[in-house]
C-alpha positions in Angstrom: 124.0 102.3 103.4 123.5 98.4 104.8 125.4 96.9 108.3 125.0 93.4 109.1 124.9 92.2 112.9 128.2 90.3 114.1 126.3 87.0 113.9 124.7 87.9 110.1 121.6 87.0 110.9 120.2 90.6 110.2 120.5 93.2 107.7 119.3 96.7 108.4 119.5 99.5 105.2 119.5 103.0 105.7 118.9 105.3 103.3 120.9 108.9 103.0 118.7 110.5 105.5 118.9 108.5 108.1 115.5 106.3 107.7 115.7 102.3 107.9 114.3 101.2 104.6 115.2 97.6 104.7 115.5 95.1 107.4 115.9 91.1 106.5 116.5 88.3 108.5 118.7 85.0 107.9 118.5 81.6 108.7 119.8 81.4 112.0 117.5 84.0 113.7 115.4 81.6 115.4 117.9 80.1 117.6 117.5 84.0 119.2 115.0 85.3 122.1 113.0 88.2 121.2 115.0 90.5 123.4 118.1 89.6 121.9 116.6 89.6 118.6 115.5 93.4 119.3 119.0 94.3 120.8 120.4 92.6 117.5 117.8 95.0 115.7 118.5 98.3 117.4 122.6 97.6 117.2 122.7 96.6 113.3 120.7 99.8 112.3 122.9 102.5 114.4 125.8 101.2 112.9 124.0 100.9 109.4 123.2 105.0 110.7 126.7 105.9 111.7 127.8 104.7 108.6 125.6 107.4 107.2 126.2 110.3 109.2 130.2 109.7 108.3 129.4 110.1 104.6 127.7 113.4 105.5 131.0 114.9 107.1 
């Protein structure tokens, strides 16, 4: 299951066990600070993990 950040700069992929298996950055990421990147990565991974957990129900 994959999820993208609101600005589409980050794409996180989670497997069915909830493990992060992919992380991609697209153009525009260089306009963010390291702290912003970290926050968006965490939020995007959480979003993908939530999608996986909904499938388990």
